[in-house]
C-alpha positions, 0 to 999 in steps of 0.5 A: 920434895916440896921446896920450902924454908921452914923455921922453928925457934925456941927462945932461950938465954944464949951467952956469947961464945961457944963453950969449950973444955971438959967441965961437967958431969964425971960419969964413972958409972954410966951404962953401955956403949953406942955403935961406932957406926951409929946410923939415923935409927941409932941416933933417933933411938939415942934420943929415946934413951936420953928422954927415958933417963931424963924422966927417970932422973937418972943420968947414969942410965946413959952411955956417957963419956967421962968428961961429958959436958952438959949445958942448959940455956948455954950454961954448963952445970952438973948433969943430973941437976937443973931440969933433970930434977924438975922434969915431970914427963914427956910431951906429945911433940917430937921432931928429930934431926940427925947427921950420922957422919959426925955423930950428931943428933938433935931434937925439938919437942914438948916436955912437962914441968910444973903441971904443964908443957914447956918446949925443949931443944936438945943436941947430943954428940957422940964420939967413940961410942959415948955421949960427949956433949949434951946441949939443952935449951928451954922455952917456958910459958911467959917467955918473950916472942911469938909462941903457942906451946899448946898448939905443939902439944896437941900433938902437932906434927910437922909437914910430911916433907920434913921426913922425906929423904932426898935422892943422893945425887940431889943432896947439897953439900954440908957447906952449901946447906950451911951457906943457905941457912947463914944467908937467912941470918944475914938477910935478917940482920939490918934487914933493909929490903935490899936482899942479902949483902945488897944482892937483891935476893933472899934465900926463900921460895914462894911458899916459905913459911916461918913458925916460931915456938909453935906460933905461925909468923907468916901466911896468917889469914887476915881478920875478916874486919881488917881495914883495906890497905892495912899492912899485916906483916904476919899475913905475908910470906917470908919473902914479902916480909924481908923485902918490906924491911920488917926486921930492920930492928935486928941489928946484929946476929952473932955466935952463929953455929951450925952443929947438925946438918942433916944432908939426907933431909936438907935441914940445917940446925943452927944456933944464933944470938939475936939481941934485939929479939931477946935471945934465940935458940935452935933453928931448923931449916929445910 
């Protein structure tokens, strides 16, 4: 497997804290159940089933728990409201991550609303054959930060290494993968070029690349007319940016969560709140 850390971010409004409780849609008439041993293929099919129901504006097509919790941009709302009323169709970009051991599956992709594409992230949690949590975050045209929704809608396909299975003997543990992802946030927070917690190191390979909302923020070719000696951070790789202290403005990264860890493919799906960069939604690391 190609050694690389890759980043996709979806800008959203992330409130502080992790939502708990059983607020949300009461699914008295949901259909079917999910196999108790729902594997990767089963979870990927569940994403397709969810998107089909979403486009049909009909949550009753889903195998829902009676106390399922539904959120949009970290706000608990009734399932069937919000984007369920405004969605116009599915876009061209799809990327799915799964953790069958814990009944979790996550999706990043493009959807259509108001005549154009938007970015959507989605996480489903399955317990006892039913969906118990639906967490969604949206990025729409005009949102802050780097973005190129049109590039992801071409369609855009992630590099092949995202889809390769790591041999079991080479797979890191769930906690090891989370530690690496968390080190990224620790290196980004109060970025001073001295490494994670002053260790002198950052968790990047030499070919690390960052993409935020479809827009590369590293390894961008320099303009032909760029003056010699110009500091162009977007032309740097991840390690060079962090050693430069380029992200010193990021003073606090809190409410870090790692709900989906795809050990088979070496991916961590995370959520974090980065106030100085507005707010940041799901990030997937490989």
